[in-house]
DSSP file (Angstrom, degrees, kcal/mol; ACC not computed):
  #  RESIDUE AA STRUCTURE BP1 BP2  ACC     N-H-->O    O-->H-N    N-H-->O    O-->H-N    TCO  KAPPA ALPHA  PHI   PSI    X-CA   Y-CA   Z-CA
    1    1 A Q              0   0    0      0, 0.0     2,-0.4     0, 0.0   104,-0.0   0.000 360.0 360.0 360.0 133.8  128.9  114.8  133.9
    2    2 A V        -     0   0    0     95,-0.1     2,-0.4    24,-0.1    95,-0.1  -0.978 360.0-153.4-120.2 131.5  125.5  116.1  132.5
    3    3 A Q        -     0   0    0     -2,-0.4    22,-2.2   102,-0.1     2,-0.4  -0.869   8.9-165.3-102.7 136.2  122.8  117.5  134.9
    4    4 A L  E     -A   24   0A   0     -2,-0.4   104,-0.5   102,-0.4     2,-0.5  -0.994   3.0-168.1-123.8 128.3  119.3  117.3  133.8
    5    5 A V  E     -A   23   0A   0     18,-2.0    18,-2.3    -2,-0.4     2,-0.3  -0.971   7.7-162.2-120.6 118.9  116.5  119.3  135.5
    6    6 A E  E     +A   22   0A   0     -2,-0.5     2,-0.3    16,-0.2    16,-0.2  -0.685  14.6 164.1 -99.5 153.6  112.9  118.6  134.7
    7    7 A S  E     +A   21   0A   0     14,-2.3    14,-2.6    -2,-0.3   103,-0.1  -0.969  38.8  72.9-154.7 164.5  109.8  120.7  135.3
    8    8 A G        +     0   0    0      1,-0.3    11,-0.3    -2,-0.3    14,-0.1   0.321  59.4 130.0 111.0  -7.4  106.3  121.0  134.3
    9    9 A G        +     0   0    0     12,-0.1    -1,-0.3     9,-0.1     2,-0.3  -0.187  23.4 115.9 -71.8 171.2  104.6  118.1  136.1
   10   10 A G  E     -d  112   0B   0    101,-0.8   103,-2.6   100,-0.1     2,-0.5  -0.984  62.1 -45.0 160.2-166.5  101.4  118.4  138.2
   11   11 A L  E     +d  113   0B   0     -2,-0.3     2,-0.3   101,-0.2   103,-0.2  -0.841  53.8 168.7-103.1 130.6   97.9  117.4  138.7
   12   12 A V  E     -d  114   0B   0    101,-2.8   103,-2.1    -2,-0.5     3,-0.1  -0.976  32.5-114.1-141.9 151.7   95.6  117.5  135.7
   13   13 A Q    >   -     0   0    0     -2,-0.3     3,-2.5   101,-0.2    72,-0.2  -0.529  50.0 -81.1 -83.2 155.0   92.1  116.3  134.9
   14   14 A P  T 3  S+     0   0    0      0, 0.0    72,-0.2     0, 0.0    -1,-0.1  -0.245 120.9  27.4 -52.1 136.4   91.5  113.6  132.2
   15   15 A G  T 3  S+     0   0    0     70,-3.2    69,-0.6     1,-0.3    71,-0.1   0.216 100.8 117.1  91.7 -13.8   91.5  115.2  128.8
   16   16 A G    <   -     0   0    0     -3,-2.5    69,-2.3    69,-0.2    -1,-0.3  -0.124  55.8-124.6 -82.2 179.2   93.8  118.0  129.9
   17   17 A S        +     0   0    0     66,-0.2     2,-0.3    67,-0.2    66,-0.2  -0.866  20.5 179.1-126.7 157.0   97.3  118.9  128.8
   18   18 A L  E     - B   0  82A   0     64,-2.0    64,-3.3    -2,-0.3     2,-0.5  -0.966  17.4-145.3-149.7 153.8  100.8  119.4  130.3
   19   19 A R  E     - B   0  81A   0    -11,-0.3     2,-0.3    -2,-0.3    62,-0.2  -0.980  14.4-157.4-123.9 119.7  104.1  120.3  128.9
   20   20 A L  E     - B   0  80A   0     60,-2.9    60,-2.1    -2,-0.5     2,-0.3  -0.701   7.4-162.3 -88.3 147.3  107.2  118.8  130.5
   21   21 A S  E     -AB   7  79A   0    -14,-2.6   -14,-2.3    -2,-0.3     2,-0.4  -0.957   8.8-171.8-128.0 147.2  110.6  120.5  130.1
   22   22 A C  E     -AB   6  78A   0     56,-2.0    56,-2.7    -2,-0.3     2,-0.5  -0.959   7.7-165.4-141.3 120.8  114.1  119.1  130.7
   23   23 A T  E     -AB   5  77A   0    -18,-2.3   -18,-2.0    -2,-0.4     2,-0.3  -0.929   8.0-152.0-114.1 131.0  117.1  121.4  130.6
   24   24 A A  E     -A    4   0A   0     52,-2.9   -20,-0.2    -2,-0.5     2,-0.1  -0.689   8.9-130.1-101.0 147.3  120.6  120.0  130.4
   25   25 A S        +     0   0    0    -22,-2.2     3,-0.3    -2,-0.3    -1,-0.0  -0.469  65.3  39.5 -82.3 163.2  123.9  121.4  131.6
   26   26 A G  S    S-     0   0    0      1,-0.2     3,-0.2    -2,-0.1    -2,-0.1  -0.194  86.1 -84.1  92.6 177.0  126.9  121.7  129.3
   27   27 A S  S    S+     0   0    0      1,-0.1     3,-0.2     2,-0.1    -1,-0.2   0.291 106.2  69.0-112.5   8.6  127.7  122.6  125.8
   28   28 A S    >   +     0   0    0     -3,-0.3     3,-1.8     1,-0.2     4,-0.4   0.158  55.7 117.3-117.3  18.9  127.1  119.4  123.9
   29   29 A F  G >   +     0   0    0      1,-0.3     3,-1.9    -3,-0.2    -1,-0.2   0.847  66.4  67.4 -54.6 -38.2  123.3  119.0  124.2
   30   30 A S  G 3  S+     0   0    0      1,-0.3    -1,-0.3    -3,-0.2    -2,-0.1   0.660  99.4  50.2 -61.3 -18.7  122.7  119.2  120.5
   31   31 A I  G <  S+     0   0    0     -3,-1.8    22,-0.3     2,-0.1    -1,-0.3   0.475  91.4  99.3 -98.2  -5.3  124.5  115.9  119.8
   32   32 A Y  S <  S-     0   0    0     -3,-1.9     2,-0.5    -4,-0.4    67,-0.2  -0.585  71.5-131.0 -87.2 143.3  122.6  113.9  122.4
   33   33 A T  E     -E   98   0B   0     65,-1.5    65,-3.0    -2,-0.2     2,-0.4  -0.776  31.7-152.0 -75.1 134.0  119.6  111.6  121.7
   34   34 A M  E     -EF  97  51B   0     17,-2.8    17,-2.5    -2,-0.5     2,-0.3  -0.920  15.8-177.0-113.0 138.5  117.0  112.7  124.3
   35   35 A R  E     -EF  96  50B   0     61,-2.6    61,-2.4    -2,-0.4     2,-0.5  -0.945  19.3-146.5-134.1 154.1  114.4  110.4  125.7
   36   36 A W  E     -EF  95  49B   0     13,-2.6    12,-3.4    -2,-0.3    13,-1.6  -0.984  21.5-179.9-116.1 131.1  111.5  110.6  128.1
   37   37 A Y  E     -EF  94  47B   0     57,-3.3    57,-2.8    -2,-0.5     2,-0.3  -0.844   9.2-154.6-121.5 164.0  110.6  107.7  130.2
   38   38 A R  E     -EF  93  46B   0      8,-2.3     8,-3.0    -2,-0.3     2,-0.4  -0.981   4.7-164.0-135.9 153.6  107.8  107.1  132.8
   39   39 A Q  E     -E   92   0B   0     53,-2.2    53,-2.2    -2,-0.3     6,-0.2  -0.943   4.2-162.1-140.6 116.9  107.4  104.9  135.8
   40   40 A A    >   -     0   0    0      4,-0.4     3,-2.3    -2,-0.4    51,-0.1  -0.619  46.4 -77.5 -89.7 154.4  104.1  104.2  137.5
   41   41 A P  T 3  S+     0   0    0      0, 0.0    -1,-0.1     0, 0.0     3,-0.1  -0.265 118.4   7.8 -51.7 129.1  104.1  102.7  141.0
   42   42 A G  T 3  S+     0   0    0      1,-0.2     2,-0.3    -3,-0.1    -2,-0.0   0.478 113.4 102.9  76.9   3.3  104.9   99.0  141.0
   43   43 A K  S <  S-     0   0    0     -3,-2.3    -1,-0.2     1,-0.0     2,-0.1  -0.776  75.1-100.4-115.8 160.3  105.8   99.1  137.3
   44   44 A Q        -     0   0    0     -2,-0.3    -4,-0.4     1,-0.1     2,-0.2  -0.452  45.5 -97.0 -74.1 150.5  108.9   99.1  135.3
   45   45 A R        -     0   0    0     -6,-0.2     2,-0.4    -2,-0.1    -6,-0.2  -0.469  47.4-163.1 -66.2 133.7  110.3  102.2  133.8
   46   46 A Q  E     -F   38   0B   0     -8,-3.0    -8,-2.3    -2,-0.2     2,-0.4  -0.924  21.0-112.4-126.6 145.9  109.1  102.5  130.2
   47   47 A L  E     +F   37   0B   0     -2,-0.4   -10,-0.3   -10,-0.2     3,-0.1  -0.630  31.3 176.6 -78.0 130.6  110.3  104.6  127.2
   48   48 A V  E     -     0   0B   0    -12,-3.4    12,-2.6     1,-0.4     2,-0.3   0.812  59.5 -19.9-100.1 -47.2  107.7  107.2  126.2
   49   49 A A  E     -FG  36  59B   0    -13,-1.6   -13,-2.6    10,-0.2    -1,-0.4  -0.984  54.4-161.0-162.8 157.5  109.3  109.1  123.4
   50   50 A A  E     -FG  35  58B   0      8,-2.0     8,-1.6    -2,-0.3     2,-0.4  -0.986   2.8-164.1-145.8 152.9  112.7  109.9  121.9
   51   51 A I  E     -FG  34  57B   0    -17,-2.5   -17,-2.8    -2,-0.3     6,-0.2  -0.981  15.3-143.4-143.6 128.5  114.3  112.5  119.7
   52   52 A T    >   -     0   0    0      4,-2.5     3,-1.2    -2,-0.4   -19,-0.1  -0.196  34.9 -98.3 -85.4 178.1  117.6  112.2  118.0
   53   53 A S  T 3  S+     0   0    0    -22,-0.3   -21,-0.1     1,-0.3    -1,-0.1   0.829 125.9  54.0 -65.1 -29.0  120.2  115.0  117.4
   54   54 A G  T 3  S-     0   0    0    -23,-0.1    -1,-0.3     2,-0.1   -21,-0.0   0.498 123.2-104.6 -81.4  -6.2  118.7  115.3  113.9
   55   55 A G    <   +     0   0    0     -3,-1.2     2,-0.2     1,-0.3    -2,-0.1   0.519  68.5 148.2  95.7   7.1  115.2  115.7  115.1
   56   56 A S        -     0   0    0      1,-0.0    -4,-2.5    -5,-0.0    -1,-0.3  -0.568  29.3-161.0 -73.8 141.5  113.9  112.2  114.3
   57   57 A T  E     -G   51   0B   0     -2,-0.2     2,-0.3    -6,-0.2    -6,-0.2  -0.833  17.0-177.2-123.6 155.7  111.3  111.2  116.8
   58   58 A N  E     -G   50   0B   0     -8,-1.6    -8,-2.0    -2,-0.3     2,-0.3  -0.985   9.0-159.3-149.8 151.3  109.7  108.0  117.9
   59   59 A Y  E     -G   49   0B   0     -2,-0.3   -10,-0.2   -10,-0.2     2,-0.1  -0.922  25.3-109.5-132.8 148.9  106.8  107.2  120.4
   60   60 A A    >>  -     0   0    0    -12,-2.6     3,-1.2    -2,-0.3     4,-0.7  -0.487  40.3-114.0 -71.1 153.2  105.6  104.4  122.5
   61   61 A D  G >4 S+     0   0    0      1,-0.2     3,-0.9     2,-0.2    -1,-0.1   0.863 112.0  62.3 -61.1 -36.0  102.2  103.0  121.1
   62   62 A P  G 34 S+     0   0    0      0, 0.0    -1,-0.2     0, 0.0   -14,-0.1   0.750 114.0  34.6 -66.9 -19.5  100.2  104.1  124.2
   63   63 A V  G X> S+     0   0    0     -3,-1.2     4,-2.3   -15,-0.2     3,-2.0   0.399  81.2 126.6-113.9   2.3  101.0  107.9  123.5
   64   64 A K  T << S+     0   0    0     -3,-0.9     4,-0.1    -4,-0.7   -15,-0.0  -0.421  81.2  16.7 -66.5 134.7  101.2  108.1  119.8
   65   65 A G  T 34 S+     0   0    0      2,-0.4    -1,-0.2    -2,-0.1     3,-0.1   0.258 125.4  59.2  90.7 -13.4   98.9  110.9  118.5
   66   66 A R  T <4 S+     0   0    0     -3,-2.0    17,-1.7     1,-0.2     2,-0.3   0.717  97.3  54.0-115.8 -38.8   98.7  112.4  122.0
   67   67 A F  E  <  -C   82   0A   0     -4,-2.3    -2,-0.4    15,-0.2     2,-0.4  -0.776  58.3-166.5-107.6 145.3  102.4  113.3  123.0
   68   68 A T  E     -C   81   0A   0     13,-2.3    13,-3.2    -2,-0.3     2,-0.4  -0.983   5.0-158.3-135.7 120.1  104.9  115.3  121.1
   69   69 A I  E     +C   80   0A   0     -2,-0.4     2,-0.3    11,-0.2    11,-0.2  -0.804  23.1 160.2 -97.7 140.0  108.6  115.4  121.9
   70   70 A S  E     -C   79   0A   0      9,-1.3     9,-2.8    -2,-0.4     2,-0.3  -0.939  21.1-146.7-148.3 167.1  110.6  118.4  120.6
   71   71 A R  E     -C   78   0A   0     -2,-0.3     2,-0.4     7,-0.3     7,-0.2  -0.986  11.1-156.8-140.7 153.5  113.9  120.1  121.4
   72   72 A D  E > > -C   77   0A   0      5,-3.1     5,-1.8    -2,-0.3     3,-1.0  -0.887   9.7-172.8-126.0  94.2  115.5  123.6  121.4
   73   73 A N  G > 5S+     0   0    0     -2,-0.4     3,-0.9     1,-0.3   -43,-0.2   0.816  83.9  61.6 -60.6 -33.1  119.2  123.2  121.2
   74   74 A A  G 3 5S+     0   0    0      1,-0.2    -1,-0.3    -3,-0.1   -44,-0.0   0.843 113.2  36.4 -63.1 -30.8  119.7  126.9  121.8
   75   75 A K  G < 5S-     0   0    0     -3,-1.0    -1,-0.2     2,-0.2    -2,-0.2   0.342 105.7-125.5-101.2   5.9  118.1  126.5  125.2
   76   76 A N  T < 5 +     0   0    0     -3,-0.9   -52,-2.9    -4,-0.5     2,-0.4   0.845  68.7 135.0  55.8  37.9  119.6  123.0  125.9
   77   77 A T  E   < -BC  23  72A   0     -5,-1.8    -5,-3.1   -54,-0.2     2,-0.3  -0.945  45.1-164.2-131.9 135.2  116.0  121.9  126.5
   78   78 A V  E     -BC  22  71A   0    -56,-2.7   -56,-2.0    -2,-0.4     2,-0.3  -0.895  18.2-157.8-111.7 145.6  113.8  118.9  125.4
   79   79 A Y  E     -BC  21  70A   0     -9,-2.8    -9,-1.3    -2,-0.3     2,-0.4  -0.831  14.8-159.6-121.2 157.6  110.0  119.2  125.8
   80   80 A L  E     -BC  20  69A   0    -60,-2.1   -60,-2.9    -2,-0.3     2,-0.6  -0.884  10.7-162.3-135.9 108.5  107.2  116.7  126.1
   81   81 A Q  E     -BC  19  68A   0    -13,-3.2   -13,-2.3    -2,-0.4     2,-0.5  -0.816  10.3-165.9 -90.2 125.9  103.8  118.1  125.1
   82   82 A M  E     +BC  18  67A   0    -64,-3.3   -64,-2.0    -2,-0.6     2,-0.3  -0.956  11.0 174.0-119.0 114.7  101.1  115.8  126.5
   83   83 A N        +     0   0    0    -17,-1.7   -66,-0.2    -2,-0.5   -67,-0.2  -0.768  59.3  23.5-118.1 162.5   97.6  116.2  125.3
   84   84 A S  S    S-     0   0    0    -69,-0.6    -1,-0.2    -2,-0.3   -68,-0.2   0.896  85.0-158.7  55.0  43.8   94.4  114.2  125.9
   85   85 A L        -     0   0    0    -69,-2.3   -70,-3.2    -3,-0.2   -69,-0.2  -0.195   8.9-160.2 -62.0 145.0   95.8  112.9  129.1
   86   86 A K    >   -     0   0    0    -72,-0.2     3,-1.9   -71,-0.1     4,-0.2  -0.785  31.9-109.3-118.9 159.5   94.4  109.7  130.6
   87   87 A P  G >  S+     0   0    0      0, 0.0     3,-1.9     0, 0.0    27,-0.4   0.863 117.8  64.1 -57.3 -33.5   94.6  108.3  134.2
   88   88 A E  G 3  S+     0   0    0      1,-0.3   -48,-0.0    25,-0.1    -3,-0.0   0.532  87.1  68.7 -73.3   0.4   96.9  105.7  132.9
   89   89 A D  G <  S+     0   0    0     -3,-1.9    -1,-0.3    25,-0.1     2,-0.2   0.505  71.1 121.8 -88.4  -4.0   99.4  108.4  132.0
   90   90 A T    <   +     0   0    0     -3,-1.9     2,-0.3    -4,-0.2    23,-0.2  -0.429  40.6 107.9 -58.9 120.4   99.9  108.9  135.7
   91   91 A A  E    S- H   0 112B   0     21,-1.9    21,-2.4    -2,-0.2     2,-0.5  -0.968  75.6 -83.2-177.6 167.9  103.6  108.3  136.5
   92   92 A T  E     -EH  39 111B   0    -53,-2.2   -53,-2.2    -2,-0.3     2,-0.5  -0.874  47.6-146.6 -90.3 129.0  106.9  109.9  137.4
   93   93 A Y  E     -EH  38 110B   0     17,-2.6    17,-2.4    -2,-0.5     2,-0.4  -0.867  14.0-164.5-108.6 129.2  108.4  111.1  134.1
   94   94 A Y  E     -E   37   0B   0    -57,-2.8   -57,-3.3    -2,-0.5     2,-0.3  -0.906  12.3-141.2-119.7 139.8  112.2  111.1  133.7
   95   95 A C  E     -E   36   0B   0     -2,-0.4    12,-2.3   -59,-0.2     2,-0.4  -0.767  19.4-167.4 -91.4 143.6  114.4  112.7  131.1
   96   96 A Y  E     -EI  35 106B   0    -61,-2.4   -61,-2.6    -2,-0.3     2,-0.6  -0.995  12.7-157.2-137.4 128.3  117.4  110.8  129.8
   97   97 A A  E     -EI  34 105B   0      8,-2.5     8,-2.0    -2,-0.4     2,-0.9  -0.925  12.4-154.2-107.5 116.0  120.3  112.1  127.8
   98   98 A A  E     +EI  33 104B   0    -65,-3.0   -65,-1.5    -2,-0.6     6,-0.2  -0.793  19.0 173.7 -94.9 106.8  122.0  109.3  125.7
   99   99 A L  S    S-     0   0    0      4,-1.9     2,-0.3    -2,-0.9     5,-0.2   0.770  73.3 -19.9 -81.3 -26.1  125.6  110.2  125.1
  100  100 A S  S    S-     0   0    0      3,-1.7     3,-0.3   -67,-0.1    -1,-0.2  -0.928  83.6 -78.7-160.7-177.6  126.3  106.8  123.6
  101  101 A S  S    S+     0   0    0     -2,-0.3     3,-0.1     1,-0.2    -3,-0.0   0.743 130.8  31.5 -66.5 -17.8  124.8  103.4  123.5
  102  102 A H  S    S+     0   0    0      1,-0.1     2,-0.4    -4,-0.0    -1,-0.2   0.423 112.5  62.1-118.3  -1.7  126.4  102.8  127.0
  103  103 A L        +     0   0    0     -3,-0.3    -4,-1.9     2,-0.0    -3,-1.7  -0.984  55.6 132.7-135.4 130.5  126.4  106.0  128.7
  104  104 A G  E     -I   98   0B   0     -2,-0.4     2,-0.4    -6,-0.2    -6,-0.2  -0.974  36.3-123.9-162.0 172.2  123.7  108.4  129.7
  105  105 A Y  E     -I   97   0B   0     -8,-2.0    -8,-2.5    -2,-0.3     2,-0.3  -0.970  15.6-144.2-132.9 142.9  122.3  110.5  132.4
  106  106 A W  E     -I   96   0B   0     -2,-0.4  -102,-0.4   -10,-0.2   -10,-0.2  -0.727  11.4-134.2-103.4 149.2  118.9  110.7  134.2
  107  107 A G        -     0   0    0    -12,-2.3  -102,-0.2    -2,-0.3     3,-0.1  -0.357  34.2-104.4 -87.6-178.1  117.0  113.6  135.4
  108  108 A Q        -     0   0    0   -104,-0.5  -103,-0.1     1,-0.1   -14,-0.1   0.589  61.7-115.2 -86.9  -9.8  115.4  113.5  138.9
  109  109 A G        -     0   0    0    -14,-0.1     2,-0.4     1,-0.1   -15,-0.2   0.180  17.9-129.2  88.6 148.9  111.9  113.0  137.6
  110  110 A T  E     - H   0  93B   0    -17,-2.4   -17,-2.6  -103,-0.1     2,-0.3  -0.995  23.2-120.5-136.7 132.1  108.7  115.0  137.7
  111  111 A Q  E     - H   0  92B   0     -2,-0.4  -101,-0.8   -19,-0.2     2,-0.4  -0.505  22.4-171.1 -77.1 136.8  105.3  113.7  138.8
  112  112 A V  E     -dH  10  91B   0    -21,-2.4   -21,-1.9    -2,-0.3     2,-0.5  -0.991   4.6-176.7-121.0 117.7  102.3  113.7  136.5
  113  113 A T  E     -d   11   0B   0   -103,-2.6  -101,-2.8    -2,-0.4     2,-0.7  -0.966   8.4-167.3-121.1 120.7   99.0  112.8  138.0
  114  114 A V  E     +d   12   0B   0     -2,-0.5     2,-0.3   -27,-0.4  -101,-0.2  -0.859  34.7 130.1-107.6 104.6   95.9  112.6  135.9
  115  115 A S              0   0    0   -103,-2.1    -2,-0.1    -2,-0.7   -29,-0.0  -0.996 360.0 360.0-152.7 151.5   92.8  112.5  138.0
  116  116 A S              0   0    0     -2,-0.3  -103,-0.1  -103,-0.2    -1,-0.1   0.393 360.0 360.0 -94.4 360.0   89.3  114.1  138.4
């Protein structure tokens, strides 16, 4: 069992920045692929960004050039730096630890609201 605790969400004005953090329990964090998803009200959960154990990253098209995913294996933590935020980025953001193609764990989610 892996427990994931997210933090860093909040209310921000359009054009602002936030950094989300997700800290995992256990000693195997460094081998997991870590992902951030988001879900807006009435919409499906969507992949935002991912980072492999080797540090390779990929991003959904709507966030390319604005969001950056990174990890600190010494702290068992993955980050999502979000810049130039837009109202359409408003959603609950979830951290996901992929242990394999069929097994993974979700965090509880953190709310991000972009509004003036």
